[in-house]
C-alpha positions as CSV (number, residue, x, y, z in Angstrom):
1,X,-0.3,0.1,0.0
2,X,1.1,3.5,-0.6
3,X,1.9,5.7,2.3
4,X,-0.8,8.4,2.7
5,X,0.4,11.8,2.1
6,X,-1.1,15.3,3.0
7,X,-0.1,18.6,0.9
8,X,1.0,21.8,3.1
9,X,0.9,25.3,1.6
10,X,2.4,28.2,3.3
11,X,-0.3,30.9,3.4
12,X,1.3,33.5,5.8
13,X,4.6,34.9,6.7
14,X,6.4,33.9,9.9
15,X,7.5,37.6,10.5
16,X,7.0,38.6,14.0
17,X,6.1,35.0,15.4
18,X,8.3,33.2,17.7
19,X,11.4,31.6,16.5
20,X,10.0,28.1,17.0
21,X,7.1,28.7,14.8
22,X,9.7,29.7,12.1
23,X,11.7,26.5,13.0
24,X,8.6,24.5,12.6
25,X,7.8,25.7,9.1
26,X,11.6,25.1,8.0
27,X,10.9,21.7,9.4
28,X,8.1,21.1,7.2
29,X,10.0,22.2,4.1
30,X,8.4,25.8,3.8
31,X,10.4,28.9,3.9
32,X,8.6,31.2,1.4
33,X,4.9,32.0,0.9
34,X,2.7,29.8,-1.4
35,X,5.4,27.2,-1.3
36,X,4.1,23.6,-1.3
37,X,5.4,20.8,0.7
38,X,4.1,16.8,0.1
39,X,4.8,14.9,3.4
40,X,3.9,11.6,4.8
41,X,0.8,11.8,7.1
42,X,2.2,10.7,10.5
43,X,1.4,11.9,14.0
44,X,4.6,13.9,13.9
45,X,4.1,16.0,11.0
46,X,0.4,16.5,12.3
47,X,1.5,17.9,15.5
48,X,4.0,20.3,13.7
49,X,1.2,21.4,11.5
50,X,-1.2,21.9,14.5
51,X,1.6,24.3,15.8
52,X,1.5,26.6,12.8
53,X,-2.1,26.1,11.8
54,X,-2.4,29.7,11.4
55,X,0.6,30.0,8.6
56,X,-0.5,27.1,6.6
57,X,-3.3,25.5,4.5
58,X,-3.7,21.4,4.5
59,X,-5.2,19.3,1.7
60,X,-5.8,15.6,2.2
């Protein structure tokens, strides 16, 4: 079976946000506006997305 993936798009800038949120975006492979990263759907990735949910858009 193929692993389930999710598509994460950065929709907001991390300027003025805490450093840990910027580091989380970089961990997700995002560092510029409207950049898209396709990631494996794991609990760790879901936790990272939850931390920066106000900066990203998620598509199943």
